[in-house]
VOGU-3710 file (C-alpha; in Angstrom, 3 decimals, decimal comma):
1> eeinpqlvek> -65,118/-34,699/21,177  -64,949/-34,065/17,392  -61,981/-35,490/15,419  -60,383/-33,394/12,691  -61,555/-35,014/9,406  -58,456/-33,746/7,514  -56,186/-35,500/10,011  -58,204/-38,700/9,650  -57,911/-38,558/5,843  -54,164/-37,895/6,045
11> crvaakkqee> -53,657/-40,919/8,299  -55,790/-43,075/6,011  -53,752/-42,116/2,921  -50,470/-42,728/4,766  -51,636/-46,161/5,926  -52,726/-47,056/2,390  -49,343/-46,065/0,940  -47,595/-48,131/3,613  -49,706/-51,170/2,713  -48,907/-50,671/-0,988
21> rqrerlenqt> -45,164/-50,509/-0,266  -45,295/-53,658/1,822  -47,316/-55,445/-0,843  -44,849/-54,316/-3,533  -41,862/-55,548/-1,493  -43,534/-58,903/-0,972  -44,451/-59,098/-4,641  -40,849/-58,375/-5,704  -39,730/-61,356/-3,655  -42,109/-63,730/-5,425
31> tikirvvler> -42,432/-62,270/-8,944  -40,078/-61,176/-11,698  -40,532/-58,890/-14,698  -39,724/-60,127/-18,182  -38,548/-57,418/-20,576  -38,756/-58,662/-24,139  -36,267/-57,506/-26,793  -36,889/-58,133/-30,508  -34,300/-58,315/-33,267  -35,720/-55,194/-34,932
41> qlhgmlgfrd> -34,811/-53,257/-31,784  -31,185/-54,383/-31,991  -30,867/-53,200/-35,593  -29,224/-49,778/-35,699  -28,063/-49,786/-32,065  -24,755/-47,898/-31,864  -21,620/-48,551/-29,846  -20,070/-51,385/-27,902  -22,226/-53,880/-26,089  -23,681/-52,301/-23,018
51> vsmiqqlted> -26,327/-53,582/-20,640  -27,775/-50,099/-20,158  -28,509/-49,860/-23,893  -30,415/-53,139/-23,752  -32,365/-51,800/-20,775  -33,427/-48,752/-22,767  -34,845/-50,945/-25,531  -37,397/-52,451/-23,150  -38,957/-49,337/-21,651  -42,240/-49,949/-23,492
61> deevlklqrt> -44,688/-51,392/-20,950  -46,413/-53,395/-23,677  -43,309/-55,571/-23,949  -43,026/-56,282/-20,207  -44,500/-59,366/-18,582  -44,748/-60,171/-14,893  -44,574/-63,812/-13,814  -44,136/-65,740/-10,623  -40,591/-66,942/-10,032  -41,968/-70,431/-9,543
71> qtvlelreki> -43,385/-70,486/-13,085  -41,493/-72,479/-15,687  -39,549/-71,524/-18,791  -42,185/-73,268/-20,920  -44,889/-71,044/-19,452  -42,778/-67,994/-20,260  -42,396/-69,138/-23,882  -46,151/-69,448/-24,233  -46,728/-66,009/-22,689  -44,236/-64,317/-25,029
81> hsmlskdgrp> -45,612/-66,175/-28,053  -49,203/-65,211/-27,305  -48,139/-61,572/-26,813  -46,303/-61,364/-30,163  -48,208/-63,697/-32,461  -51,260/-62,901/-34,598  -53,526/-65,629/-35,909  -51,052/-68,232/-34,712  -48,152/-66,682/-36,656  -45,274/-66,979/-36,014
91> klsdmalfvl> -45,494/-70,504/-34,721  -44,091/-71,324/-31,304  -41,552/-73,653/-32,906  -40,248/-70,755/-35,040  -39,126/-68,768/-31,994  -36,017/-69,049/-29,824  -35,494/-67,206/-26,537  -32,239/-65,917/-25,113  -31,712/-64,375/-21,680  -29,208/-61,616/-20,945
101> ggqyshqstq> -26,528/-62,899/-18,614  -27,299/-66,609/-18,691  -26,615/-68,314/-15,379  -23,078/-67,001/-14,794  -21,766/-63,557/-13,917  -18,976/-63,640/-16,529  -21,687/-63,829/-19,233  -23,411/-60,700/-17,926  -23,294/-58,801/-21,238  -24,234/-61,720/-23,494
111> fkplvghvgt> -27,489/-63,394/-24,471  -27,532/-67,091/-23,654  -30,201/-69,672/-24,660  -33,216/-69,685/-22,342  -33,785/-73,411/-22,330  -35,275/-75,690/-19,775  -37,072/-78,925/-19,223  -40,667/-79,223/-18,152  -39,968/-78,252/-14,561  -37,225/-75,592/-15,051
121> klsrytpqys> -38,252/-72,507/-13,064  -37,537/-68,856/-13,827  -35,828/-68,409/-10,471  -32,890/-70,329/-11,953  -32,194/-67,357/-14,261  -32,636/-64,563/-11,685  -29,749/-62,063/-12,155  -26,944/-62,453/-9,658  -25,788/-59,573/-7,479  -22,541/-59,159/-9,478
131> mphfdpndph> -24,327/-58,707/-12,809  -24,572/-55,165/-14,234  -28,350/-55,417/-14,770  -29,043/-56,564/-11,195  -31,611/-54,279/-9,539  -33,002/-55,314/-6,130  -35,835/-52,776/-6,432  -36,868/-53,918/-9,895  -35,977/-57,621/-10,420  -36,300/-58,500/-14,097
141> lnvlalfara> -34,992/-60,619/-16,955  -34,029/-59,235/-20,371  -35,169/-61,813/-22,932  -34,377/-61,685/-26,653  -37,093/-63,240/-28,824  -35,550/-64,358/-32,132  -37,714/-65,651/-34,990  -36,797/-67,646/-38,069  -35,404/-65,609/-40,985  -38,481/-66,434/-43,061
151> ydpktlqlfs> -40,343/-63,808/-40,997  -40,100/-60,061/-41,517  -38,470/-58,704/-38,301  -40,716/-55,615/-38,407  -44,115/-57,253/-38,907  -43,348/-60,830/-37,802  -45,178/-62,023/-40,914  -43,797/-64,450/-43,501  -42,044/-62,828/-46,437  -43,709/-65,436/-48,619
161> eaqrpscldp> -46,260/-68,113/-47,881  -44,058/-70,463/-49,872  -41,262/-70,002/-47,343  -40,660/-72,763/-44,855  -39,375/-71,296/-41,596  -36,493/-72,897/-39,706  -37,441/-74,755/-36,560  -35,767/-72,993/-33,616  -37,579/-74,770/-30,775  -36,086/-76,641/-29,096
171> wdekmtmlvv> -32,754/-74,867/-29,510  -30,236/-77,227/-31,040  -26,792/-77,326/-29,457  -25,363/-77,535/-32,961  -26,677/-74,007/-33,574  -25,086/-70,702/-32,575  -26,672/-67,273/-32,275  -24,292/-64,371/-32,912  -24,896/-60,647/-32,480  -23,498/-59,076/-35,669
181> kyfcpgkqvl> -22,188/-55,519/-35,922  -20,612/-53,430/-38,653  -17,808/-50,902/-38,256  -17,748/-47,954/-40,661  -14,245/-46,389/-40,798  -15,513/-43,371/-42,725  -17,923/-42,242/-40,031  -16,226/-43,985/-37,106  -19,480/-45,759/-36,263  -20,059/-49,194/-34,746
191> vtlgayyiik> -23,633/-50,252/-35,483  -25,561/-53,427/-34,683  -27,070/-55,289/-37,640  -29,026/-57,885/-35,676  -28,898/-61,453/-34,376  -27,858/-64,217/-36,779  -28,271/-67,939/-36,102  -26,019/-70,385/-37,895  -24,955/-74,030/-37,670  -21,570/-74,364/-35,972
201> sqelsrmlia> -20,117/-76,374/-38,834  -20,981/-73,690/-41,424  -18,630/-70,934/-42,536  -19,081/-67,433/-41,159  -19,061/-66,180/-44,742  -22,563/-67,615/-45,130  -24,109/-64,393/-43,836  -22,438/-62,580/-46,767  -23,451/-64,979/-49,528  -26,643/-66,849/-48,545
211> pypsgsapda> -29,702/-65,008/-49,981  -31,983/-63,444/-47,398  -35,641/-64,444/-47,992  -36,865/-60,849/-48,318  -37,927/-59,649/-51,801  -38,069/-61,655/-54,995  -35,443/-64,255/-55,724  -33,465/-62,290/-58,399  -33,216/-59,253/-56,130  -32,526/-61,146/-52,898
221> lpwvqtklkp> -29,451/-59,868/-51,073  -27,441/-61,743/-48,448  -28,317/-61,108/-44,801  -25,489/-58,616/-44,119  -26,139/-56,508/-47,213  -29,866/-56,472/-46,475  -29,232/-55,108/-42,995  -26,721/-52,530/-44,271  -28,978/-51,101/-46,968  -31,356/-49,059/-44,728
231> lvadgviapl> -28,419/-47,832/-42,641  -26,763/-46,447/-45,780  -30,051/-44,866/-46,867  -30,461/-43,169/-43,472  -26,882/-41,872/-43,529  -25,828/-43,848/-40,466  -22,888/-45,383/-42,336  -21,055/-44,404/-45,508  -21,913/-46,264/-48,748  -19,764/-49,329/-49,354
241> tegcssipvk> -19,962/-49,025/-53,123  -22,265/-47,290/-55,549  -25,494/-48,943/-54,505  -25,624/-51,641/-51,904  -27,093/-54,169/-54,330  -23,890/-54,178/-56,382  -21,542/-55,130/-53,553  -19,196/-57,857/-54,834  -18,653/-60,636/-52,342  -14,877/-60,879/-52,336
251> fdewmlfdeg> -13,819/-62,333/-49,048  -10,384/-60,717/-49,092  -12,220/-57,378/-48,969  -13,814/-58,174/-45,603  -12,408/-58,263/-42,089  -13,974/-60,008/-39,102  -13,406/-59,485/-35,365  -14,769/-60,870/-32,130  -15,822/-58,072/-29,787  -14,494/-59,467/-26,528
261> eekqavpkki> -14,859/-58,182/-23,011  -13,423/-54,764/-22,129  -13,691/-53,531/-25,736  -11,192/-55,994/-27,135  -10,956/-56,922/-30,797  -9,895/-60,485/-31,623  -9,333/-61,137/-35,365  -11,325/-64,030/-36,876  -11,252/-65,765/-40,263  -14,361/-65,164/-42,301
271> rssvaaesle> -13,822/-68,317/-44,400  -13,614/-70,469/-41,278  -16,460/-72,268/-39,503  -18,087/-71,059/-36,315  -16,705/-74,010/-34,377  -13,171/-73,506/-35,703  -13,218/-69,883/-34,507  -14,467/-70,946/-31,029  -17,522/-68,720/-31,167  -20,404/-69,424/-28,805
281> tgdtivlqra> -24,007/-68,311/-28,608  -24,222/-64,701/-27,479  -20,804/-63,680/-28,815  -20,600/-60,418/-30,737  -18,766/-60,311/-34,050  -17,878/-57,198/-36,049  -17,639/-56,993/-39,835  -15,945/-54,278/-41,848  -14,556/-53,738/-45,319  -10,809/-54,419/-45,469
291> ereepqiedn> -8,621/-51,330/-45,105  -5,038/-50,742/-46,158  -2,353/-51,018/-43,522  -1,445/-47,660/-41,959  0,997/-46,616/-39,235  -0,490/-46,824/-35,781  0,342/-43,162/-35,040  -1,128/-40,838/-37,652  0,122/-37,606/-36,106  2,583/-37,231/-33,209
301> dpvkgpryaq> 1,449/-33,755/-32,171  3,539/-32,482/-29,225  0,765/-30,033/-28,311  -2,296/-32,292/-28,325  -0,564/-35,646/-28,020  -0,266/-38,507/-30,517  -3,289/-39,232/-32,708  -3,800/-42,900/-33,540  -5,267/-44,418/-36,699  -8,809/-45,805/-36,481
311> rtfaqfaara> -9,243/-47,414/-39,888  -9,952/-50,880/-38,499  -12,211/-52,064/-35,716  -9,151/-53,277/-33,806  -7,751/-49,735/-33,842  -11,176/-48,295/-32,984  -11,523/-50,662/-30,012  -7,983/-49,936/-28,850  -8,751/-46,220/-28,855  -11,966/-46,752/-26,882
321> ssaldvrvll> -10,323/-49,026/-24,299  -7,314/-46,753/-23,810  -9,186/-43,431/-23,591  -8,672/-41,565/-20,312  -10,569/-38,524/-19,071  -8,041/-36,772/-16,860  -8,699/-33,771/-14,641  -5,345/-32,134/-13,910  -4,845/-29,750/-10,983  -1,599/-27,826/-11,344
331> hdssephsld> -0,085/-26,841/-8,001  2,554/-24,177/-7,512  5,774/-25,733/-6,245  5,913/-22,897/-3,689  2,797/-24,100/-1,860  3,475/-24,224/1,895  4,310/-27,480/3,620  1,090/-28,909/5,033  1,237/-31,577/7,747  -2,130/-33,153/8,519
341> gvaadgsyeg> -3,816/-30,196/6,837  -1,923/-27,588/8,925  0,533/-25,202/7,285  3,166/-23,213/9,151  1,526/-19,862/8,394  1,304/-18,491/11,920  -2,437/-19,142/12,313  -3,785/-20,642/15,534  -7,458/-21,376/16,185  -8,688/-19,208/13,330
351> qstsslqsad> -6,059/-16,454/13,666  -4,225/-15,870/10,355  -0,810/-14,212/10,069  0,327/-15,983/6,916  3,500/-14,654/5,301  3,485/-17,096/2,373  0,808/-16,820/-0,302  0,735/-19,596/-2,926  -0,712/-19,143/-6,380  -4,183/-20,418/-7,130
361> rverdikmds> -4,387/-23,948/-8,441  -5,190/-24,184/-12,137  -7,502/-26,948/-13,324  -7,912/-28,489/-16,780  -9,877/-31,420/-18,208  -7,702/-33,229/-20,747  -8,450/-36,303/-22,849  -5,469/-38,648/-22,849  -4,620/-42,096/-24,138  -3,035/-44,859/-22,067
371> rwtlgnvnsv> -0,727/-45,531/-25,054  0,895/-42,132/-24,618  4,392/-42,164/-23,228  5,177/-40,137/-20,135  7,107/-37,837/-22,440  3,894/-37,186/-24,406  2,038/-36,424/-21,167  4,783/-34,046/-20,032  4,707/-32,225/-23,388  0,911/-31,877/-23,465
381> lahefglpsd> 0,717/-30,611/-19,878  3,538/-28,134/-20,448  1,659/-26,639/-23,400  -1,740/-26,763/-21,692  -0,507/-24,850/-18,635  2,044/-22,637/-20,414  5,081/-24,179/-18,690  8,656/-24,253/-20,026  9,085/-27,313/-22,226  12,145/-28,537/-20,302
391> reiwlwyqlq> 10,332/-28,751/-16,952  9,753/-32,085/-15,277  6,143/-32,522/-14,178  5,468/-34,749/-11,185  2,057/-36,388/-11,050  0,042/-37,642/-8,091  -3,158/-39,637/-8,436  -6,341/-38,787/-6,499  -5,009/-36,728/-3,589  -7,067/-34,954/-0,964
401> ndigpsgtpa> -7,812/-31,530/-2,452  -7,130/-29,756/0,830  -3,548/-30,955/1,289  -1,886/-31,100/-2,125  1,374/-32,887/-3,004  3,352/-31,354/-0,130  0,919/-32,776/2,409  1,149/-36,414/1,366  4,024/-38,878/1,762  2,953/-40,614/-1,467
411> dpinvgymdt> 5,515/-40,712/-4,265  4,686/-39,188/-7,664  3,462/-41,943/-9,973  5,957/-40,975/-12,683  9,027/-39,951/-10,696  10,863/-43,221/-11,316  10,522/-43,019/-15,094  11,988/-39,607/-15,914  14,992/-41,015/-17,793  12,803/-43,490/-19,705
421> qnevtlgevk> 9,727/-41,290/-20,092  9,820/-41,623/-23,879  9,601/-45,421/-23,550  7,222/-45,989/-20,611  3,536/-45,589/-21,458  0,777/-44,198/-19,287  -0,888/-47,613/-19,442  2,166/-49,276/-17,895  2,133/-46,757/-15,061  -1,615/-47,277/-14,682
431> ksfrldkaaw> -1,111/-51,019/-14,425  1,775/-50,835/-11,947  -0,243/-48,577/-9,624  -3,479/-50,545/-10,214  -5,357/-47,486/-11,429  -8,372/-49,135/-13,034  -10,652/-46,135/-13,505  -11,072/-44,474/-16,908  -11,518/-41,061/-15,224  -8,614/-39,728/-13,188
441> tvhavavppl> -7,968/-36,733/-10,995  -4,269/-35,961/-11,202  -2,300/-33,372/-9,240  0,743/-31,933/-10,992  3,774/-29,899/-9,943  6,434/-28,552/-12,321  10,029/-28,800/-11,060  13,437/-27,998/-12,586  14,819/-30,811/-14,761  17,633/-33,090/-13,664
451> pprasidntf> 20,706/-33,498/-15,851  20,523/-36,501/-18,237  20,773/-39,866/-16,489  21,069/-38,115/-13,107  18,327/-40,181/-11,491  19,881/-43,414/-12,801  23,451/-42,564/-11,802  22,152/-40,944/-8,593  24,497/-37,973/-9,071  21,902/-35,192/-8,684
461> rhvciryfds> 18,649/-35,017/-6,746  15,742/-32,660/-6,226  15,775/-31,171/-2,744  13,048/-28,911/-1,381  14,389/-26,269/1,002  11,882/-24,415/3,185  13,047/-21,354/5,108  11,323/-20,836/8,480  11,704/-17,688/10,552  12,162/-17,661/14,320
471> avtevanfil> 8,338/-17,722/14,770  8,140/-21,137/13,026  6,448/-19,567/9,996  7,330/-20,702/6,483  8,628/-17,650/4,661  9,917/-19,116/1,387  10,811/-22,375/-0,291  12,925/-23,535/-3,226  13,251/-26,655/-5,351  16,962/-27,151/-5,927
481> vvpwaalvsy> 18,841/-29,582/-8,135  21,904/-30,371/-6,050  24,817/-32,812/-6,314  23,984/-35,793/-4,160  27,462/-35,725/-2,647  27,065/-32,090/-1,520  27,330/-31,184/2,161  24,551/-29,730/4,291  26,492/-26,469/4,512  26,074/-26,116/0,718
491> lveevrkrmg> 22,312/-25,784/1,222  22,786/-23,029/3,798  24,885/-21,090/1,296  22,214/-21,537/-1,401  19,514/-20,223/0,941  21,595/-17,164/1,820  22,118/-16,456/-1,904  18,417/-16,719/-2,709  17,140/-14,813/0,333  19,757/-12,052/0,013
501> dkipstlplr> 19,342/-9,186/2,474  16,328/-10,846/4,095  18,747/-12,941/6,166  21,453/-11,009/8,060  24,895/-12,352/7,288  25,606/-12,667/11,023  22,490/-14,760/11,733  23,478/-18,406/12,336  21,352/-20,991/10,509  20,726/-24,676/11,028
511> vvemsggrqa> 19,230/-27,351/8,762  16,481/-29,624/10,029  15,453/-32,756/8,156  11,646/-32,984/7,938  10,490/-36,579/7,631  6,799/-35,959/7,048  6,441/-34,390/10,481  7,120/-37,639/12,309  10,636/-36,695/13,230  12,919/-33,742/12,646
521> nvldptqsls> 16,690/-34,201/12,796  19,114/-31,297/13,129  21,766/-32,052/10,518  25,479/-31,634/10,967  26,820/-29,028/8,457  29,603/-31,439/7,459  27,157/-34,262/6,750  26,605/-35,406/3,149  23,107/-35,270/1,675  23,415/-38,903/0,636
531> etglarmana> 23,662/-39,817/4,330  20,312/-38,233/5,213  16,871/-39,831/5,172  16,120/-38,117/1,851  17,904/-40,953/0,070  14,879/-43,193/0,598  12,183/-40,642/-0,305  10,973/-39,606/-3,773  8,458/-36,919/-2,807  10,842/-34,022/-2,178
541> lhyclrvepa> 7,951/-31,620/-1,540  6,887/-33,594/1,529  10,218/-34,983/2,709  11,985/-31,640/2,688  14,728/-29,824/4,581  13,996/-26,856/6,839  16,458/-24,018/7,238  15,869/-21,761/10,257  17,697/-19,401/12,627  19,844/-21,351/15,086
551> eqvegevlvp> 18,607/-19,723/18,284  20,008/-21,022/21,583  21,053/-19,115/24,685  24,342/-20,248/26,141  23,856/-22,446/29,193  20,241/-23,324/28,297  18,770/-26,567/26,969  17,394/-26,844/23,428  14,010/-28,482/24,056  12,003/-30,070/21,214
561> fsradrltgs> 8,324/-29,046/21,112  5,571/-30,826/19,200  1,803/-30,351/18,841  -1,116/-32,717/19,286  -4,883/-32,608/19,317  -6,094/-32,354/22,893  -9,088/-34,624/22,295  -7,645/-37,417/20,125  -3,920/-37,139/20,827  -3,191/-37,076/17,079
571> vfghpfllsc> -0,045/-35,122/16,215  -0,211/-32,349/13,626  1,641/-29,293/12,429  5,312/-28,444/12,533  7,638/-29,133/15,497  10,143/-26,567/16,703  13,109/-26,114/19,063  13,000/-23,728/22,012  15,839/-22,643/24,242  14,865/-23,089/27,925
581> pskttvgdvr> 16,735/-22,977/31,255  17,392/-26,354/32,818  15,262/-25,283/35,808  12,320/-22,932/35,377  8,562/-22,618/35,871  5,730/-23,701/33,621  4,677/-20,064/33,362  8,097/-19,111/31,997  7,956/-21,925/29,411  4,463/-20,846/28,360
591> krvqeklkvp> 5,654/-17,245/28,009  8,646/-18,305/25,887  6,342/-20,352/23,608  3,989/-17,370/23,280  6,821/-15,007/22,381  8,283/-17,404/19,827  5,023/-18,344/18,093  3,367/-14,909/18,614  0,222/-16,466/20,022  -2,456/-14,175/21,552
601> dpviqrwrlv> -3,015/-14,363/25,328  -6,536/-15,883/25,195  -5,256/-18,648/22,919  -2,063/-19,605/24,767  -3,953/-19,887/28,065  -6,073/-22,701/26,605  -3,051/-24,732/25,585  -1,892/-27,560/27,821  1,792/-28,394/28,162  2,790/-32,027/28,619
611> khdssktpll> 6,403/-32,911/29,423  7,778/-36,182/28,047  10,903/-37,828/29,408  10,820/-40,969/31,531  7,098/-40,367/32,121  4,277/-38,306/30,685  3,723/-35,361/33,039  0,963/-32,769/32,455  2,157/-29,240/33,299  -1,019/-27,449/34,301
621> kddeqvefss> -0,054/-24,763/36,827  2,156/-21,896/35,744  3,881/-21,730/39,157  5,014/-25,365/38,992  8,737/-26,003/38,714  10,019/-27,990/35,749  13,454/-29,385/34,928  14,750/-30,048/31,416  17,509/-32,385/30,306  18,863/-33,458/26,931
631> dsrvcleyph> 16,170/-36,171/26,761  13,222/-33,923/27,609  10,577/-32,863/25,148  7,278/-31,022/25,421  3,993/-31,493/23,611  1,548/-28,606/23,169  -2,006/-29,909/23,320  -4,779/-27,788/21,811  -7,687/-28,325/19,360  -6,738/-29,335/15,833
641> pcpsrssmvs> -7,155/-26,289/13,519  -8,652/-28,579/10,837  -10,941/-31,024/12,684  -12,008/-32,716/9,450  -8,382/-33,657/8,858  -7,776/-34,734/12,448  -9,620/-38,009/11,959  -7,608/-38,794/8,834  -4,103/-38,769/10,296  -2,299/-42,072/10,304
651> rgakplvisk> 0,755/-41,225/12,379  -0,753/-42,251/15,700  -0,872/-40,320/18,936  2,856/-40,247/19,681  4,633/-36,920/20,170  7,027/-35,605/17,571  10,691/-36,190/18,285  13,496/-33,812/17,388  16,970/-35,198/17,759  20,080/-33,075/17,957
661> pkk> 23,305/-33,713/16,001  25,831/-36,047/17,486  28,986/-34,424/18,717
//
C-alpha cells in the first residue's frame, strides 16, 4: 500500500521542529546570552533610566555572546575583550565590566561591577524573577564594557600613543562608576552623557574641570563639556553659552542631582566628594546649569489645571513622577439603579419594557497631575464636560463598565473631602486608596452642591430618591439636598412636587430604604432621615430610597418577594411587596405576581416560587394551598438576566428581606 509522500514530509518537518524546540529549551537551561553595551551607545540616550532602553541598545547580534552558565566571569572577560579589541588594543587591564541588576532585585536598573574570583560562575549573576529584564524565554545578561578614558569611545583606539591608560582591572573598591546625564531646561530634555569612573575621595567637580584626553592639550575640554559639544551641534540640547569651548567653570552656576528610584531627584553638592555624597557604583547623577528660583505653579489655569515650573531637574522629575493619564467616564445621575447588573426596567429574560432611558456616557482622556487639588480636578472636569461650575463631581476608581456608580456599594474616592477639596491633593487621595497605577479609569457623576460646611456639620445630605410604579419599574429619580433632620414624609412631598400630575393626589405612597438590595425597610413617615441606614453610607446613588404606591388590600398580608438565580441561588434585582390573602393557592400567587410585574405567560410559567418562613418550601404546583403570615416571604427563582454578572455577586445565596414598619 503506497504512503502519501506529502504526508510523510509534513510529519518529518513537524518532528524536526519539535526536536529544535526541545533542544532550545534544554539549551536555555544551561546557557545564557551576554548582551554587551558600550559607553558610546549610552551617549545621547534620552529620558529616565529604563531597562527597556538598555535592551534596545543590544539588538545587534554582533554584540551578543552565548556562554554556558557554568563558565566563569574571567572567561567572559576574555570573550568580550577578544570581540572588541584589535591588535591587542585596548588591553584587558584597561577594561571594566558592569552587569545590569547586580545580584539583588533592588539594583535592577543599575549597573554593578561584574567581578569574581577564579571560580566565580555566570550563574551567580542570572537575573532574578523580580527583575524587570527577567525573560524566561530569553535568559541573558546586559553587560556594560567601560574602557579607560585614554581610548576614543567610538573607535576604541588611543587618542595619543603618549597617553597612559588607567588600569581598570581588577576593579578597585576605591573607585566608583557613575552614569552621568544632563538636563536642558530650554528643551525639556534629559540626555545621557556616558559613564564616568572616579575615585571616591575625589570631588564630583572633577568631571567639569579635569581635561579630557581628546584633542591637543591647549584645546582639551573637561569630560562633561566634551560630551555636551556634539549634542549642542546636533540640536539635542540648547547651547549653554556662545560656543561650548568658552564655558566658564563656575561651580555656583551648576546644579547636581541624584536620579533615584521612581524618578526622584535628590540634590547633591558638586564641590563634595563621591564618598561624602554617598554615591555608589551604578548610581545616576544629573547635571544642569543653575536656574533662578521660580514659583512652583507657573499658571493656575482653572480650565486646563495648574501648570508647574520645570526649570530644574527636580521640578522635571516631580512632573514626570506625578503625571496621571486619566480616562474619565461621565455618567448621568439619572441612570437606573442596577443591582447585580439588573435594572428595574421591566425586562425579563430578554423582554424589554424600559420606561427610563439614561443618557449616553461621555468619555474623555485627560492628563492630570497628582499635585492637583480636588478643587482643580472638579474645575477641569466641569469645563471638559460642560457642567455648571458649582456642581460637585463624585469620582469612582476602576468600576465595572456594565454597572456604573449606582450598581456598586463603593464610596466615591473624593466624597469625604468636599469641604477641603482646595487643600487635599489627588496624590493624597491616591495614597489613601492605594492607587499605584499611573493610568486610571475614573467614573464621574455630577450632583448638586451641598451648602458650605454641610458635610462637616452634618446638617445637609445628598439623598437619591427613585420613584417606582406599581409594576416595580423605575420611572424617575432625583438627587436631593435635604436637611438631615427632615422627616420621611418630607421626601414624599418632594416627589409629588417633582412628578406633578404623573402621580394622582389620592394615590398613597410609601418610602422603602434600599440598602444595596440586601434588605429593604419600609420607613415610617414620622421617622427622621438621620435615623435611617443612610447615615452610614456615602454612595447615595447605590444606597437610595425608593418611593412607590402603597398598595395593600384590607385584610390581606403584605408579603415580601425577592429574586434569585435558579442555578446558583445568587440574589439579584429589586425586591417588592405584594398583597396576598392569608390562605390561597400557588396559582393565585403566581397570577398576582404576573399581573404586578406584567410578565408574559411563557416566562412566568418557568419561574419557581419558594416560600421562606420556618422552613424553605418549594411551591411547584399551582393547585397547592399556601398560607402567609407576617413572617412569610417568597423568593422567585429564574435564570439571571445577566449570567456574566451572576458569578460576580458577593451577597451570597440568601433571599432578600423586606421588613415592615413597627407599629
